[in-house]
Structure formats: C-alpha cells, structure tokens
mmCIF file of the N, C-alpha and C atoms, coordinates in Angstrom:
data_MODEL
# 
_entry.id   MODEL 
# 
loop_
_atom_site.group_PDB 
_atom_site.id 
_atom_site.type_symbol 
_atom_site.label_atom_id 
_atom_site.label_alt_id 
_atom_site.label_comp_id 
_atom_site.label_asym_id 
_atom_site.label_entity_id 
_atom_site.label_seq_id 
_atom_site.pdbx_PDB_ins_code 
_atom_site.Cartn_x 
_atom_site.Cartn_y 
_atom_site.Cartn_z 
_atom_site.occupancy 
_atom_site.B_iso_or_equiv 
_atom_site.pdbx_formal_charge 
_atom_site.auth_seq_id 
_atom_site.auth_comp_id 
_atom_site.auth_asym_id 
_atom_site.auth_atom_id 
_atom_site.pdbx_PDB_model_num 
ATOM 1   N N  . MET A 1 1  ? 93.100  102.271 131.989 1.00 0.00 ? 1  MET A N  1 
ATOM 2   C CA . MET A 1 1  ? 94.029  101.816 130.965 1.00 0.00 ? 1  MET A CA 1 
ATOM 3   C C  . MET A 1 1  ? 93.328  101.666 129.606 1.00 0.00 ? 1  MET A C  1 
ATOM 4   N N  . LEU A 1 2  ? 92.109  101.198 129.651 1.00 0.00 ? 2  LEU A N  1 
ATOM 5   C CA . LEU A 1 2  ? 91.341  101.027 128.418 1.00 0.00 ? 2  LEU A CA 1 
ATOM 6   C C  . LEU A 1 2  ? 91.127  102.373 127.721 1.00 0.00 ? 2  LEU A C  1 
ATOM 7   N N  . TYR A 1 3  ? 90.951  103.427 128.507 1.00 0.00 ? 3  TYR A N  1 
ATOM 8   C CA . TYR A 1 3  ? 90.769  104.773 127.957 1.00 0.00 ? 3  TYR A CA 1 
ATOM 9   C C  . TYR A 1 3  ? 91.969  105.176 127.104 1.00 0.00 ? 3  TYR A C  1 
ATOM 10  N N  . PHE A 1 4  ? 93.171  104.917 127.605 1.00 0.00 ? 4  PHE A N  1 
ATOM 11  C CA . PHE A 1 4  ? 94.380  105.286 126.865 1.00 0.00 ? 4  PHE A CA 1 
ATOM 12  C C  . PHE A 1 4  ? 94.562  104.430 125.617 1.00 0.00 ? 4  PHE A C  1 
ATOM 13  N N  . GLN A 1 5  ? 94.153  103.180 125.687 1.00 0.00 ? 5  GLN A N  1 
ATOM 14  C CA . GLN A 1 5  ? 94.224  102.324 124.499 1.00 0.00 ? 5  GLN A CA 1 
ATOM 15  C C  . GLN A 1 5  ? 93.269  102.833 123.424 1.00 0.00 ? 5  GLN A C  1 
ATOM 16  N N  . ASN A 1 6  ? 92.090  103.279 123.850 1.00 0.00 ? 6  ASN A N  1 
ATOM 17  C CA . ASN A 1 6  ? 91.134  103.845 122.891 1.00 0.00 ? 6  ASN A CA 1 
ATOM 18  C C  . ASN A 1 6  ? 91.680  105.129 122.270 1.00 0.00 ? 6  ASN A C  1 
ATOM 19  N N  . LEU A 1 7  ? 92.289  105.964 123.104 1.00 0.00 ? 7  LEU A N  1 
ATOM 20  C CA . LEU A 1 7  ? 92.892  107.193 122.579 1.00 0.00 ? 7  LEU A CA 1 
ATOM 21  C C  . LEU A 1 7  ? 94.002  106.886 121.583 1.00 0.00 ? 7  LEU A C  1 
ATOM 22  N N  . GLN A 1 8  ? 94.818  105.911 121.908 1.00 0.00 ? 8  GLN A N  1 
ATOM 23  C CA . GLN A 1 8  ? 95.912  105.540 121.015 1.00 0.00 ? 8  GLN A CA 1 
ATOM 24  C C  . GLN A 1 8  ? 95.360  105.003 119.696 1.00 0.00 ? 8  GLN A C  1 
ATOM 25  N N  . SER A 1 9  ? 94.316  104.210 119.774 1.00 0.00 ? 9  SER A N  1 
ATOM 26  C CA . SER A 1 9  ? 93.689  103.678 118.564 1.00 0.00 ? 9  SER A CA 1 
ATOM 27  C C  . SER A 1 9  ? 93.105  104.802 117.712 1.00 0.00 ? 9  SER A C  1 
ATOM 28  N N  . GLN A 1 10 ? 92.438  105.755 118.363 1.00 0.00 ? 10 GLN A N  1 
ATOM 29  C CA . GLN A 1 10 ? 91.871  106.887 117.630 1.00 0.00 ? 10 GLN A CA 1 
ATOM 30  C C  . GLN A 1 10 ? 92.961  107.725 116.976 1.00 0.00 ? 10 GLN A C  1 
ATOM 31  N N  . MET A 1 11 ? 94.060  107.916 117.677 1.00 0.00 ? 11 MET A N  1 
ATOM 32  C CA . MET A 1 11 ? 95.164  108.706 117.131 1.00 0.00 ? 11 MET A CA 1 
ATOM 33  C C  . MET A 1 11 ? 95.773  108.011 115.916 1.00 0.00 ? 11 MET A C  1 
ATOM 34  N N  . THR A 1 12 ? 95.925  106.706 116.002 1.00 0.00 ? 12 THR A N  1 
ATOM 35  C CA . THR A 1 12 ? 96.463  105.939 114.876 1.00 0.00 ? 12 THR A CA 1 
ATOM 36  C C  . THR A 1 12 ? 95.544  106.052 113.664 1.00 0.00 ? 12 THR A C  1 
ATOM 37  N N  . GLU A 1 13 ? 94.243  105.934 113.887 1.00 0.00 ? 13 GLU A N  1 
ATOM 38  C CA . GLU A 1 13 ? 93.275  106.063 112.793 1.00 0.00 ? 13 GLU A CA 1 
ATOM 39  C C  . GLU A 1 13 ? 93.298  107.470 112.199 1.00 0.00 ? 13 GLU A C  1 
ATOM 40  N N  . PHE A 1 14 ? 93.405  108.469 113.059 1.00 0.00 ? 14 PHE A N  1 
ATOM 41  C CA . PHE A 1 14 ? 93.459  109.852 112.585 1.00 0.00 ? 14 PHE A CA 1 
ATOM 42  C C  . PHE A 1 14 ? 94.694  110.088 111.727 1.00 0.00 ? 14 PHE A C  1 
ATOM 43  N N  . GLU A 1 15 ? 95.842  109.617 112.201 1.00 0.00 ? 15 GLU A N  1 
ATOM 44  C CA . GLU A 1 15 ? 97.080  109.801 111.437 1.00 0.00 ? 15 GLU A CA 1 
ATOM 45  C C  . GLU A 1 15 ? 96.986  109.124 110.080 1.00 0.00 ? 15 GLU A C  1 
ATOM 46  N N  . ALA A 1 16 ? 96.393  107.936 110.041 1.00 0.00 ? 16 ALA A N  1 
ATOM 47  C CA . ALA A 1 16 ? 96.249  107.222 108.771 1.00 0.00 ? 16 ALA A CA 1 
ATOM 48  C C  . ALA A 1 16 ? 95.310  107.972 107.824 1.00 0.00 ? 16 ALA A C  1 
ATOM 49  N N  . SER A 1 17 ? 94.241  108.543 108.362 1.00 0.00 ? 17 SER A N  1 
ATOM 50  C CA . SER A 1 17 ? 93.297  109.259 107.498 1.00 0.00 ? 17 SER A CA 1 
ATOM 51  C C  . SER A 1 17 ? 93.844  110.618 107.072 1.00 0.00 ? 17 SER A C  1 
ATOM 52  N N  . ALA A 1 18 ? 94.736  111.200 107.856 1.00 0.00 ? 18 ALA A N  1 
ATOM 53  C CA . ALA A 1 18 ? 95.298  112.509 107.519 1.00 0.00 ? 18 ALA A CA 1 
ATOM 54  C C  . ALA A 1 18 ? 96.463  112.405 106.536 1.00 0.00 ? 18 ALA A C  1 
ATOM 55  N N  . GLU A 1 19 ? 97.025  111.232 106.379 1.00 0.00 ? 19 GLU A N  1 
ATOM 56  C CA . GLU A 1 19 ? 98.199  111.077 105.512 1.00 0.00 ? 19 GLU A CA 1 
ATOM 57  C C  . GLU A 1 19 ? 97.932  111.471 104.062 1.00 0.00 ? 19 GLU A C  1 
ATOM 58  N N  . PRO A 1 20 ? 96.822  111.041 103.443 1.00 0.00 ? 20 PRO A N  1 
ATOM 59  C CA . PRO A 1 20 ? 96.571  111.485 102.061 1.00 0.00 ? 20 PRO A CA 1 
ATOM 60  C C  . PRO A 1 20 ? 96.440  113.003 101.940 1.00 0.00 ? 20 PRO A C  1 
ATOM 61  N N  . LEU A 1 21 ? 95.822  113.628 102.921 1.00 0.00 ? 21 LEU A N  1 
ATOM 62  C CA . LEU A 1 21 ? 95.704  115.085 102.903 1.00 0.00 ? 21 LEU A CA 1 
ATOM 63  C C  . LEU A 1 21 ? 97.072  115.741 103.006 1.00 0.00 ? 21 LEU A C  1 
ATOM 64  N N  . GLN A 1 22 ? 97.919  115.226 103.867 1.00 0.00 ? 22 GLN A N  1 
ATOM 65  C CA . GLN A 1 22 ? 99.262  115.780 104.021 1.00 0.00 ? 22 GLN A CA 1 
ATOM 66  C C  . GLN A 1 22 ? 100.062 115.617 102.731 1.00 0.00 ? 22 GLN A C  1 
ATOM 67  N N  . ASP A 1 23 ? 99.918  114.464 102.083 1.00 0.00 ? 23 ASP A N  1 
ATOM 68  C CA . ASP A 1 23 ? 100.599 114.247 100.801 1.00 0.00 ? 23 ASP A CA 1 
ATOM 69  C C  . ASP A 1 23 ? 100.130 115.259 99.759  1.00 0.00 ? 23 ASP A C  1 
ATOM 70  N N  . TRP A 1 24 ? 98.805  115.489 99.702  1.00 0.00 ? 24 TRP A N  1 
ATOM 71  C CA . TRP A 1 24 ? 98.257  116.453 98.747  1.00 0.00 ? 24 TRP A CA 1 
ATOM 72  C C  . TRP A 1 24 ? 98.774  117.855 99.044  1.00 0.00 ? 24 TRP A C  1 
ATOM 73  N N  . LEU A 1 25 ? 98.787  118.232 100.320 1.00 0.00 ? 25 LEU A N  1 
ATOM 74  C CA . LEU A 1 25 ? 99.295  119.556 100.690 1.00 0.00 ? 25 LEU A CA 1 
ATOM 75  C C  . LEU A 1 25 ? 100.757 119.725 100.297 1.00 0.00 ? 25 LEU A C  1 
ATOM 76  N N  . ASN A 1 26 ? 101.558 118.708 100.546 1.00 0.00 ? 26 ASN A N  1 
ATOM 77  C CA . ASN A 1 26 ? 102.980 118.784 100.198 1.00 0.00 ? 26 ASN A CA 1 
ATOM 78  C C  . ASN A 1 26 ? 103.176 118.925 98.693  1.00 0.00 ? 26 ASN A C  1 
ATOM 79  N N  . SER A 1 27 ? 102.451 118.131 97.911  1.00 0.00 ? 27 SER A N  1 
ATOM 80  C CA . SER A 1 27 ? 102.618 118.213 96.457  1.00 0.00 ? 27 SER A CA 1 
ATOM 81  C C  . SER A 1 27 ? 102.100 119.544 95.917  1.00 0.00 ? 27 SER A C  1 
ATOM 82  N N  . THR A 1 28 ? 101.024 120.060 96.499  1.00 0.00 ? 28 THR A N  1 
ATOM 83  C CA . THR A 1 28 ? 100.502 121.360 96.081  1.00 0.00 ? 28 THR A CA 1 
ATOM 84  C C  . THR A 1 28 ? 101.494 122.468 96.396  1.00 0.00 ? 28 THR A C  1 
ATOM 85  N N  . GLU A 1 29 ? 102.111 122.401 97.559  1.00 0.00 ? 29 GLU A N  1 
ATOM 86  C CA . GLU A 1 29 ? 103.117 123.404 97.927  1.00 0.00 ? 29 GLU A CA 1 
ATOM 87  C C  . GLU A 1 29 ? 104.280 123.396 96.942  1.00 0.00 ? 29 GLU A C  1 
ATOM 88  N N  . VAL A 1 30 ? 104.723 122.218 96.557  1.00 0.00 ? 30 VAL A N  1 
ATOM 89  C CA . VAL A 1 30 ? 105.831 122.109 95.603  1.00 0.00 ? 30 VAL A CA 1 
ATOM 90  C C  . VAL A 1 30 ? 105.431 122.712 94.262  1.00 0.00 ? 30 VAL A C  1 
ATOM 91  N N  . ARG A 1 31 ? 104.216 122.395 93.787  1.00 0.00 ? 31 ARG A N  1 
ATOM 92  C CA . ARG A 1 31 ? 103.762 122.939 92.502  1.00 0.00 ? 31 ARG A CA 1 
ATOM 93  C C  . ARG A 1 31 ? 103.662 124.454 92.532  1.00 0.00 ? 31 ARG A C  1 
ATOM 94  N N  . VAL A 1 32 ? 103.167 125.000 93.628  1.00 0.00 ? 32 VAL A N  1 
ATOM 95  C CA . VAL A 1 32 ? 103.044 126.456 93.745  1.00 0.00 ? 32 VAL A CA 1 
ATOM 96  C C  . VAL A 1 32 ? 104.419 127.106 93.753  1.00 0.00 ? 32 VAL A C  1 
ATOM 97  N N  . GLN A 1 33 ? 105.343 126.547 94.513  1.00 0.00 ? 33 GLN A N  1 
ATOM 98  C CA . GLN A 1 33 ? 106.692 127.114 94.568  1.00 0.00 ? 33 GLN A CA 1 
ATOM 99  C C  . GLN A 1 33 ? 107.390 127.029 93.219  1.00 0.00 ? 33 GLN A C  1 
ATOM 100 N N  . GLU A 1 34 ? 107.230 125.902 92.525  1.00 0.00 ? 34 GLU A N  1 
ATOM 101 C CA . GLU A 1 34 ? 107.873 125.753 91.213  1.00 0.00 ? 34 GLU A CA 1 
ATOM 102 C C  . GLU A 1 34 ? 107.293 126.729 90.200  1.00 0.00 ? 34 GLU A C  1 
ATOM 103 N N  . SER A 1 35 ? 105.978 126.895 90.220  1.00 0.00 ? 35 SER A N  1 
ATOM 104 C CA . SER A 1 35 ? 105.365 127.766 89.216  1.00 0.00 ? 35 SER A CA 1 
ATOM 105 C C  . SER A 1 35 ? 105.670 129.233 89.484  1.00 0.00 ? 35 SER A C  1 
ATOM 106 N N  . SER A 1 36 ? 105.716 129.641 90.743  1.00 0.00 ? 36 SER A N  1 
ATOM 107 C CA . SER A 1 36 ? 105.962 131.056 91.026  1.00 0.00 ? 36 SER A CA 1 
ATOM 108 C C  . SER A 1 36 ? 107.426 131.432 90.836  1.00 0.00 ? 36 SER A C  1 
ATOM 109 N N  . ALA A 1 37 ? 108.315 130.477 90.903  1.00 0.00 ? 37 ALA A N  1 
ATOM 110 C CA . ALA A 1 37 ? 109.743 130.771 90.753  1.00 0.00 ? 37 ALA A CA 1 
ATOM 111 C C  . ALA A 1 37 ? 110.082 131.199 89.330  1.00 0.00 ? 37 ALA A C  1 
ATOM 112 N N  . ARG A 1 38 ? 109.323 130.739 88.348  1.00 0.00 ? 38 ARG A N  1 
ATOM 113 C CA . ARG A 1 38 ? 109.683 131.056 86.963  1.00 0.00 ? 38 ARG A CA 1 
ATOM 114 C C  . ARG A 1 38 ? 108.872 132.198 86.365  1.00 0.00 ? 38 ARG A C  1 
ATOM 115 N N  . LEU A 1 39 ? 107.991 132.800 87.142  1.00 0.00 ? 39 LEU A N  1 
ATOM 116 C CA . LEU A 1 39 ? 107.161 133.890 86.627  1.00 0.00 ? 39 LEU A CA 1 
ATOM 117 C C  . LEU A 1 39 ? 107.760 135.233 87.011  1.00 0.00 ? 39 LEU A C  1 
ATOM 118 N N  . HIS A 1 40 ? 107.902 136.103 86.017  1.00 0.00 ? 40 HIS A N  1 
ATOM 119 C CA . HIS A 1 40 ? 108.580 137.369 86.274  1.00 0.00 ? 40 HIS A CA 1 
ATOM 120 C C  . HIS A 1 40 ? 107.699 138.592 86.068  1.00 0.00 ? 40 HIS A C  1 
ATOM 121 N N  . ASP A 1 41 ? 106.600 138.455 85.327  1.00 0.00 ? 41 ASP A N  1 
ATOM 122 C CA . ASP A 1 41 ? 105.757 139.626 85.111  1.00 0.00 ? 41 ASP A CA 1 
ATOM 123 C C  . ASP A 1 41 ? 104.359 139.393 85.693  1.00 0.00 ? 41 ASP A C  1 
ATOM 124 N N  . LEU A 1 42 ? 103.666 140.464 85.975  1.00 0.00 ? 42 LEU A N  1 
ATOM 125 C CA . LEU A 1 42 ? 102.376 140.398 86.645  1.00 0.00 ? 42 LEU A CA 1 
ATOM 126 C C  . LEU A 1 42 ? 101.320 139.633 85.848  1.00 0.00 ? 42 LEU A C  1 
ATOM 127 N N  . PRO A 1 43 ? 101.165 139.846 84.542  1.00 0.00 ? 43 PRO A N  1 
ATOM 128 C CA . PRO A 1 43 ? 100.153 139.080 83.803  1.00 0.00 ? 43 PRO A CA 1 
ATOM 129 C C  . PRO A 1 43 ? 100.389 137.568 83.881  1.00 0.00 ? 43 PRO A C  1 
ATOM 130 N N  . ALA A 1 44 ? 101.641 137.157 83.798  1.00 0.00 ? 44 ALA A N  1 
ATOM 131 C CA . ALA A 1 44 ? 101.936 135.726 83.897  1.00 0.00 ? 44 ALA A CA 1 
ATOM 132 C C  . ALA A 1 44 ? 101.602 135.199 85.288  1.00 0.00 ? 44 ALA A C  1 
ATOM 133 N N  . LYS A 1 45 ? 101.874 135.989 86.309  1.00 0.00 ? 45 LYS A N  1 
ATOM 134 C CA . LYS A 1 45 ? 101.562 135.578 87.681  1.00 0.00 ? 45 LYS A CA 1 
ATOM 135 C C  . LYS A 1 45 ? 100.050 135.475 87.887  1.00 0.00 ? 45 LYS A C  1 
ATOM 136 N N  . LYS A 1 46 ? 99.294  136.413 87.333  1.00 0.00 ? 46 LYS A N  1 
ATOM 137 C CA . LYS A 1 46 ? 97.836  136.367 87.459  1.00 0.00 ? 46 LYS A CA 1 
ATOM 138 C C  . LYS A 1 46 ? 97.269  135.137 86.762  1.00 0.00 ? 46 LYS A C  1 
ATOM 139 N N  . LYS A 1 47 ? 97.803  134.833 85.586  1.00 0.00 ? 47 LYS A N  1 
ATOM 140 C CA . LYS A 1 47 ? 97.346  133.658 84.849  1.00 0.00 ? 47 LYS A CA 1 
ATOM 141 C C  . LYS A 1 47 ? 97.649  132.387 85.642  1.00 0.00 ? 47 LYS A C  1 
ATOM 142 N N  . GLU A 1 48 ? 98.834  132.293 86.186  1.00 0.00 ? 48 GLU A N  1 
ATOM 143 C CA . GLU A 1 48 ? 99.222  131.122 86.973  1.00 0.00 ? 48 GLU A CA 1 
ATOM 144 C C  . GLU A 1 48 ? 98.387  131.023 88.248  1.00 0.00 ? 48 GLU A C  1 
ATOM 145 N N  . LEU A 1 49 ? 98.086  132.137 88.877  1.00 0.00 ? 49 LEU A N  1 
ATOM 146 C CA . LEU A 1 49 ? 97.256  132.141 90.077  1.00 0.00 ? 49 LEU A CA 1 
ATOM 147 C C  . LEU A 1 49 ? 95.880  131.563 89.786  1.00 0.00 ? 49 LEU A C  1 
ATOM 148 N N  . SER A 1 50 ? 95.264  131.999 88.699  1.00 0.00 ? 50 SER A N  1 
ATOM 149 C CA . SER A 1 50 ? 93.932  131.479 88.375  1.00 0.00 ? 50 SER A CA 1 
ATOM 150 C C  . SER A 1 50 ? 93.992  129.984 88.073  1.00 0.00 ? 50 SER A C  1 
ATOM 151 N N  . LYS A 1 51 ? 95.092  129.534 87.485  1.00 0.00 ? 51 LYS A N  1 
ATOM 152 C CA . LYS A 1 51 ? 95.263  128.107 87.218  1.00 0.00 ? 51 LYS A CA 1 
ATOM 153 C C  . LYS A 1 51 ? 95.411  127.321 88.521  1.00 0.00 ? 51 LYS A C  1 
ATOM 154 N N  . LEU A 1 52 ? 96.178  127.860 89.450  1.00 0.00 ? 52 LEU A N  1 
ATOM 155 C CA . LEU A 1 52 ? 96.412  127.162 90.715  1.00 0.00 ? 52 LEU A CA 1 
ATOM 156 C C  . LEU A 1 52 ? 95.194  127.183 91.631  1.00 0.00 ? 52 LEU A C  1 
ATOM 157 N N  . GLN A 1 53 ? 94.320  128.148 91.470  1.00 0.00 ? 53 GLN A N  1 
ATOM 158 C CA . GLN A 1 53 ? 93.148  128.228 92.341  1.00 0.00 ? 53 GLN A CA 1 
ATOM 159 C C  . GLN A 1 53 ? 92.191  127.066 92.128  1.00 0.00 ? 53 GLN A C  1 
ATOM 160 N N  . VAL A 1 54 ? 92.264  126.408 90.995  1.00 0.00 ? 54 VAL A N  1 
ATOM 161 C CA . VAL A 1 54 ? 91.388  125.261 90.760  1.00 0.00 ? 54 VAL A CA 1 
ATOM 162 C C  . VAL A 1 54 ? 91.954  123.973 91.348  1.00 0.00 ? 54 VAL A C  1 
ATOM 163 N N  . LEU A 1 55 ? 93.191  124.005 91.832  1.00 0.00 ? 55 LEU A N  1 
ATOM 164 C CA . LEU A 1 55 ? 93.762  122.827 92.488  1.00 0.00 ? 55 LEU A CA 1 
ATOM 165 C C  . LEU A 1 55 ? 93.024  122.630 93.761  1.00 0.00 ? 55 LEU A C  1 
# 
C-alpha cells in the first residue's frame, strides 16, 4: 500500500511541475496560430518564422 501512496505522491508532484510547461506550450501554440493566420506572402512568413524561433 505504501508503494501506491508513493506513486500517487510522485504523480502529484510531476503534474504540478509540468503545469508551467503546459501553460507555456498552450500560449506558444496560440501565438503561432495567430501569427500564421494573418500572413499571406512567403517573405512575411519567413520573417515571422525567424521571430517565433526565438520563443
């Protein structure tokens, strides 16, 4: 029983530590989708790509 309690504790800690990463991934996805939706020509897309690569 103690083994499962330890696993549950580790899982809770992992989820808490992964939450900031998940938030960052979600916000990055939104920014990428918003920026690519308004770009219509290749030079503008290349410029935006280089800007997003530093995120």
